[in-house]
N, C-alpha and C positions, 0 to 999 in steps of 0.2 A: 758755497751758498747752500744752506740747509733746504731740503725739499719740504714743501708744505705737507702737513699731516693730512691723511685722508680721513674723511668723516667716518664715524662708526658704520653708518649705513652703506657708504660706498665701499668700505673695506670688506664687507660681508661677501663671500663668494656665493654665486648662484648655485643652487643644487644641481649636480650633474643629472643628465637624463636618466642614467642607470639608477641613481639614488631615488629619483622621483618614481621610477618604475617599481623599484623594490618596495618603496613605502606604500604604493598603491596595491601591490600584491599582498603585502603584509596585512593591510586593512581588509582585503577580501578573505584572507585566511581566517580572520576572526569572526566572519559571519557563519551562517548555517548552511551555506551551499556545499553540496557534497557530490562526488562522483565515485561510482563503484565500477570497477572493471572486472568482469568475469572471464576467466580463461580456464583451461584444463583439457583433459582428455575427452575425446568423443565418446559419448555414452555415460559420462560421469554425472550428468544431470544439469548441464548448463541451461538448457531450455526451461526446465522446471524452476531453476533458481531465478532465471530472468523473469518468469511470470510471477514468482513470489515477490520480487522487488517491485514489479509493475503494480501489483495489488496493494503494496504499501505506499503507492503514490509516486514512485520513481518514473521518470520518462525513460522508456526502454528503447535501445537501439541494438540490433543484432548485426554483428560482423561489420563494424565500422572500419574503414581503411586506416591503418596505423598512422599514416601521414596526416590525417585529419584530427588526430587525437588532441594536440595542443589547441587547435582552433576551436574544437568542440568544447574543451574545458574552459576556454576564455568566454565563449558564448554563455555557458551555464553560469559562470561567475558573475556575469553582468546582467543576467536575466532577473526580472522581478517575480515572475510566475514560475519559471522553471528553475527551482532551487535544488532539486535532487535528480540525478540521472544515473542510469546504469547501462553499460554496454558490454558486448561480448567481443573478445578478440581471441581467435584460436587458430588452428593449423590451416584453416581456409585462407589465411592471409598470405601463405606461401613465403617467399623470400622477405616480405615486409617484416616478418617476425624478428629479423636481425636488428631492425631499427627500433623495435619496441622499447627497450630500456631507455634509450635517449628520448623518445617521444614521451614516455611516462615521466621522466624528470622534468621536461618542459611543462607538461600538464599540471604537475604539482606546484608550479610557480603561481598558478591561478587560483586553485582551490584545493580543499582537502580531497585526496584521491586514495582510495583503498583498492588494492589488487587482491582478488580472491582466486585461488587455484583450486579447482575441483579435481580430485583424484579418485581412483578406484582400483581395486586389485584386478589382475588379468582375468581370473575366473569370473569375477562379477561382470566385467566388460564383455567377455565372451558370451555369457548367459544373456545379457541384455541385447546384444546384437542378434543372437539367435532368436530371442522372443519377438523382437520388433521386425526382424528380417530386413533391416535397412543396411545398405552398404556402408562400409567405413570410408571416410573421405580420402584416405590414402590407399584403400584396398578394393577398389571397384572391380579390378580384374585379378585380384590375388586373394590369398587367405587372410582372414581377419587377424589371426595371431601375429604374424610378422608386421602387419600394418599398425597394430597397437604398439609394438615394440619400437617401430620407427617414429611414431608420433610422440611417444614418451621421450625419446632422445631429442627430437626437435623442440619440445616444450620445456626441456630441462632448465634452460636459462631463466624462463619465466617462473618456473616453480621455485627457483633459488631466491628470487627477489620478491616473492609473494608476501603480503602482510598476513593473510589468513589462508591456511591450508585445510580443506575439508575433504576427508576421506568418506565417500558416499557408498562404500562397499556394502555396508549393512543398513543403508537408509532406503526406505521406500519413498515415493513421491511426497506423501503427507509428512513424513518425518523430516525430510529436507526442507519442505516449506515451513514447518514449525521452527526449525533451527534458524532459518533466515529471518523469520519474523521476530523471534526472541532476541536475536543479536542486533538487528538493525532498526527495529521499530522504535521511533521516538516516543518519549514519555507522553507527549501531547497527542500522539497518534495511537496510543494504546487501545483506544476504543474506536477503531476505524471501521467497525461494522455499521452499515446503514440500516436502521430499523424503520420499517414502515408500520405505523399504527393506523389501521383503517377501520371504518365502520361499513356495515352492509345490512340489507334487509333479507331475511330468510325467504320471503315470498318471491324474491328474484334470484335465489340460489346462492350458494357459498362461492366466494371468489376463488378462482382456480389458482391464483398465485399465493394463496395463504399458506404459511408454514404452520402457524398455530391458530386455532379457532376457538373462541369463547362465546358461549350462548348467554346473553344477558336478559333473556326474556323472563327470567324469574323476578326482575325488578318491576315495581309499579309502573304502569304505562301512562305517560303524560298525554297520550293521544285522547284519552277519555275525559280530559279536562278541557272544556271549550276554549278557554283563553290560551291554551298551549298548543291546540291542534294544528294551527297554521305556522307555528314556530318550529325551530329545530333545537337540537341539544347544544348548539353553540350559543344560544340565547342565555344570558345570565339567569333569567327567571327559571327557565327549564333546567339548567344545570344545577341551580340551587335546590329545585324540587327533587330531582333525581338523587342528588347527593345528600339529602337530609336523612335518608333511611340508613339504619345501622348496617343492614346487609350490603348496601352500596359501598360504604367505607371499608367494611371487612373484605369485600371482594377486591377492591382496589389495592388494599394492603397486601393481600395474599398473592394476587397476580404480580404486583410489583416485586415482591420478594422472590417469586419464582423466576421472573425474567432476569433479575439481577444475579440469580444463581446460574441461569442457563447461558446468558450472553457471553461471559468469559470463555466458556467451553466451546461455544460456536466459533468464537474468534480464534481459539487455539486450533481448531480443526480447519481453519482457513475459510470459513464462510464469510462472504462479503455482504450479503443482503439477507435480511430476515423480515418477513411480513407477518405481523400479528393482527388478526382480524376479530372484530367484536360484532356480533349480530343480534339484532332485535327483529321484531316483526316486519316493520317497514323501512328500517334504516334511517329514521328521521330524528329520534329523540334519545333514547337510552344508549344505543350503541355509539352515537355521535359524542355524547357527553363522556362516555367511558374512554373512547379512543383519544379524545382530546386530553383527558386527565392523565392517562397512561403516558402519552407523548410528553407531557410536561414533566412528569416524574422522572422518566428516563433521561430527558434532556438535562435535568438538574444534576443527574449522576454523571454527566459528561459524555453521554452517547449522542451520536448523530441520529436525529429522529425526523422523519417526514410523516406528517399526519394527512390523511385523506379520507374522503367520505364518498363511497361509490354511489349511493342511492339518495343522498341528500339533495334537495332542489338547489339548483345553481342560482 
């Protein structure tokens, strides 16, 4: 007797748990979640590199135990806000370094993971330890030279599997920072400098936090027009009045051009914040209008701008 045919739906096999897991992991690998692992010799600049990544918006962890690496990668892959992370694994891990390659393989199942090995020549490392007078993690009771040699041997397996090798022998702190930023900065984050465009009144003094100060008291003062006296530069009528003069527009254009020239250089040097201050007599009208307009112009160019008015009535 012939067996009854199974329906098409019944004949389909349910996906295996491993298949479902792999499909889920594949979808995660397609997103923008990233994990960077810094390792390398003591004195090669891991601390400076970690700070550079942190300034780029990475969540930074120093000396995470190797056994926690896969779990940490899974947490990052599932997080909505924590999309990029960087952590340091080095000789302080001790015997746990032997398990690092296996833990790295597990972490890469959850998200894109890049291993960076920072290296430096023995003379460079000796000079740095001499300058900082910090003990080597393996040489607190012995000479630095043999400790460097022993550490290099312990970290050799990690160096062999690194995705990126950075020799910092001829790098200073700023050059290493610039290298990290140029290589790992997302295109959307290229203008990660936070610019504060603020107004103030000279009668109350120049803001101490100001990096660049512009005096706009050469512009006609709305204070002497009765209908504007109790208003501020944020009022459309006042803004229109101040903006109608040719010198106002030329000033705005020239300052905007100068800032657009300066900002990329500030970013390249690793500056995270820049405060541009505009001052008039009382900090109510002209400076407020100019600070608002400059903020809008820089915002249109893709910069992150915060506008504030120190002396304007709340």
